[in-house]
N, C-alpha and C positions, 0 to 999 in steps of 0.2 A: 622777965621782960616780955616773953611770948604770951604769958597769961594776961598781962596788962593790955597788950594789943588786942587779943581776942575779946577781952571784956569790953574794951572801947568800941570795937566793931559791933558787938552785940547790943550795947547801949544805944549806939547811933541808929542801928537798924530798927530798934523798938521805939525810938523817939518820934518818928514821923509816920507811923502806920495809920492810915485813915480807916474810917468805918467801911466794912465790906462784908458781904455774906460769906466770903471765902477768901483766904489769904495765901499767897505763895511765899515761900521762904525768901527768895531773892527778887521776885518780880510778880506784880499783880496788875492786871488790867481787866476790870470787871464792870459790866453794865447790868442793872436790874431795875425792876419796876417797884414803885413805892405806893404812894397814896393815889387812890382813884375815887372819883365822885360819880354821882348819877347824872351829871350834865352830859348831854349827847353832843358829840362832835367838838371840833376845835379848829381854829384858823390861825392861831398865833403860838409862838414858842419863845421862851426866854430862858437864859441860863446864867448861873452864878457859880463861880469857882473859888475855892480856897486852895492855897499851895503852901507846902513846907519844904524848906531846904535845910538839912541838918537839924539844928535845934530852933529854927525860927519858922513860925507859921503865921500866915497873914491871909486876910480876905473875909468876905461876907458871902457865904454859900448858903444863905437861908432861902426858903421858899418865897418869902416876901420879896427879897431882892431880885430873884429870878423873875417873878411875876412883874415887878416894876420895870425891869429891863425889857421885857417883852410886851409891855403895855397891856397886861392881862388883868382883868377884874373878876372874871369867873373861871376858876380852875377846873379843868377836865381831869387831868392826871399828872403825876410827878414821877420822873425817872431819875436814877442816880448813876453816876460813873465814878469809879475810883481807879487810881493808878499809883503804884508804888514801885520804886526801883531801889531795893536794898536799904530802904529807910533814908537814903541820901536825898531823894526827891520824891515827893508825894503830892497828889492833887485829888480833890474831891469836888465833883460837879453835880449840881442840882439842875435838872431840866424840867420846866413847868410848861404844860400845854393847856390852852384854853382860849377864851375870847375876851 
């Protein structure tokens, strides 16, 4: 019985791990830079988030969706944020900066 519980906890924690340059075993909260263009400066920001809870994941966290939400047609750069709590709750956010 104990082995079944441990296996269940392990599988649940692996089910919702988002993309990240580094992962914590129980908790992850990381921000990092992504795509950058040669466009100088920016005045707008848009973000899009995907979330997962146990075995269900929903959302549109694409660069296109984040740009649409911020009214951005020319992208300056893109940053990412990820959060994970023991695989029970995870989120992945894309932040787009531009004009």
